[in-house]
PLY file of the C-alpha trace (Angstrom):
ply
format ascii 1.0
element vertex 62
property float x
property float y
property float z
element edge 61
property int vertex1
property int vertex2
end_header
-27.23 -29.81 -30.20
-23.96 -31.47 -28.74
-21.15 -32.01 -30.97
-18.42 -34.37 -30.05
-14.77 -33.38 -30.89
-13.33 -36.56 -29.85
-11.94 -38.59 -32.61
-13.32 -42.01 -33.25
-11.50 -44.82 -31.45
-10.64 -48.24 -32.84
-11.83 -50.99 -30.49
-10.09 -54.27 -30.34
-9.73 -57.09 -27.61
-6.57 -57.21 -25.67
-5.19 -60.29 -24.10
-2.79 -59.39 -21.16
-0.91 -61.22 -18.48
-2.99 -60.86 -15.23
0.07 -59.81 -13.28
0.84 -57.03 -15.92
-2.58 -55.96 -15.86
-2.31 -55.42 -11.99
0.61 -53.46 -12.47
-0.86 -51.21 -14.96
-4.01 -50.85 -12.99
-2.06 -49.48 -9.96
0.03 -47.11 -12.27
-3.15 -45.95 -13.88
-4.51 -45.09 -10.52
-1.43 -43.24 -9.46
-1.94 -41.06 -12.68
-5.60 -40.56 -12.19
-6.25 -42.36 -15.51
-8.40 -45.43 -16.33
-6.41 -48.53 -17.39
-7.41 -47.99 -20.88
-6.51 -44.32 -21.09
-3.22 -45.27 -19.38
-2.28 -47.97 -21.85
-3.09 -45.54 -24.69
-1.06 -43.00 -23.17
2.02 -45.40 -22.80
1.70 -46.61 -26.30
1.35 -43.03 -27.63
4.43 -41.91 -25.79
6.52 -45.01 -26.91
5.26 -44.40 -30.52
6.35 -40.68 -30.16
9.70 -41.54 -28.55
10.54 -43.86 -31.51
9.65 -41.22 -34.18
6.68 -43.44 -35.46
4.13 -40.87 -34.31
4.03 -37.28 -35.71
3.07 -34.17 -33.59
-0.51 -33.96 -32.72
-2.59 -32.45 -35.43
-0.34 -33.83 -38.37
-1.14 -36.94 -40.01
1.35 -39.39 -40.77
2.22 -39.78 -44.35
2.66 -43.23 -46.00
0 1
1 2
2 3
3 4
4 5
5 6
6 7
7 8
8 9
9 10
10 11
11 12
12 13
13 14
14 15
15 16
16 17
17 18
18 19
19 20
20 21
21 22
22 23
23 24
24 25
25 26
26 27
27 28
28 29
29 30
30 31
31 32
32 33
33 34
34 35
35 36
36 37
37 38
38 39
39 40
40 41
41 42
42 43
43 44
44 45
45 46
46 47
47 48
48 49
49 50
50 51
51 52
52 53
53 54
54 55
55 56
56 57
57 58
58 59
59 60
60 61
């Protein structure tokens, strides 16, 4: 039996400027990530930098 340890992810459509997408696509390739994974990485880093995301493993209290 295979057990997935990955957390379920929320799917949502994202409309983005084509030029910005091209920039993100090249950047993601430089970092050996998919565009989706790179966008998530950038958003997570920004949220962490602003103190809006707790360290991994700790849930944010409301």
